[in-house]
C-alpha positions in Angstrom: 76.0 105.1 97.5 79.1 106.8 98.6 79.1 108.8 102.0 81.6 111.4 102.8 83.1 110.9 106.3 85.9 112.6 108.1 89.1 110.8 109.1 88.2 111.1 112.8 84.9 109.3 112.1 86.7 106.7 110.1 89.1 106.2 112.9 86.5 106.0 115.7 84.0 103.9 113.8 86.2 101.8 111.6 84.6 98.5 112.6 81.0 99.7 111.8 82.3 101.3 108.5 83.8 97.9 107.4 80.7 96.1 108.4 78.5 98.4 106.3 80.9 98.4 103.3 80.9 94.5 103.3 77.2 93.8 104.2 75.4 96.6 102.4 78.1 97.5 99.6 78.2 101.0 100.9 81.3 103.3 100.0 82.9 105.8 102.3 85.0 108.7 101.0 87.3 109.7 103.9 88.2 113.3 104.0 91.3 114.7 105.6 91.4 118.5 106.2 88.2 118.7 103.9 90.0 117.0 101.0 89.3 113.5 99.8 92.0 111.1 101.0 91.0 107.4 100.6 87.9 105.4 99.7 86.6 102.5 101.7 84.6 99.8 99.9 84.2 96.0 100.0 86.4 93.9 97.9 83.5 92.4 96.1 82.3 95.9 95.2 85.8 96.7 94.1 86.2 93.7 91.7 82.7 94.4 90.3 83.5 98.0 89.6 87.1 97.3 88.3 86.5 94.1 86.4 82.9 93.4 85.8 82.1 89.9 84.6 81.6 89.5 80.8 78.0 88.9 79.6 78.6 85.4 78.8 79.7 84.7 82.4 76.8 86.6 83.8 74.5 84.4 81.6 76.1 81.3 83.0 75.8 82.5 86.6 72.1 83.4 86.1 71.4 80.1 84.6 73.1 78.3 87.6 71.0 80.4 90.0 67.8 79.5 88.1 68.8 75.7 88.4 69.8 76.0 92.1 73.4 75.1 91.2 74.8 78.0 93.0 73.9 76.4 96.2 76.0 73.3 95.7 78.7 72.6 98.2 82.1 71.6 97.3 81.2 68.0 98.6 78.1 68.0 96.2 80.4 69.1 93.3 83.0 66.5 94.0 80.3 63.8 94.3 78.8 64.9 90.8 82.3 64.7 89.3 83.0 61.3 90.7 79.6 60.0 89.4 80.3 61.4 86.0 83.6 59.8 85.9 82.3 56.4 87.0 79.5 56.4 84.3 82.2 57.4 81.6 84.5 54.6 82.6 81.5 52.1 82.7 80.6 53.1 79.0 84.2 52.7 77.9 84.4 49.2 79.3 81.2 48.0 77.6 82.0 46.1 74.3 80.9 47.7 71.0 77.8 46.4 69.6 
């Protein structure tokens, strides 16, 4: 939702406006002398609006959320990669049967 506010309101309540834009994806159309001047919105909202994720990426993200993979930390990811590399090296060292 986009709310219209005056430049004076934007100036006096700037911190609160930023918090609402970031935390609640609110947009603020700032008017100067009754004319639209600038739009305040979060970067996340801006990117989503300007360059939405392609369907294949949305599908991958949803799959990751369902599996809980979106909760992994960088340390968890690094550990998974290291374990996969160890397994691959171990398989490569085994003699062919």
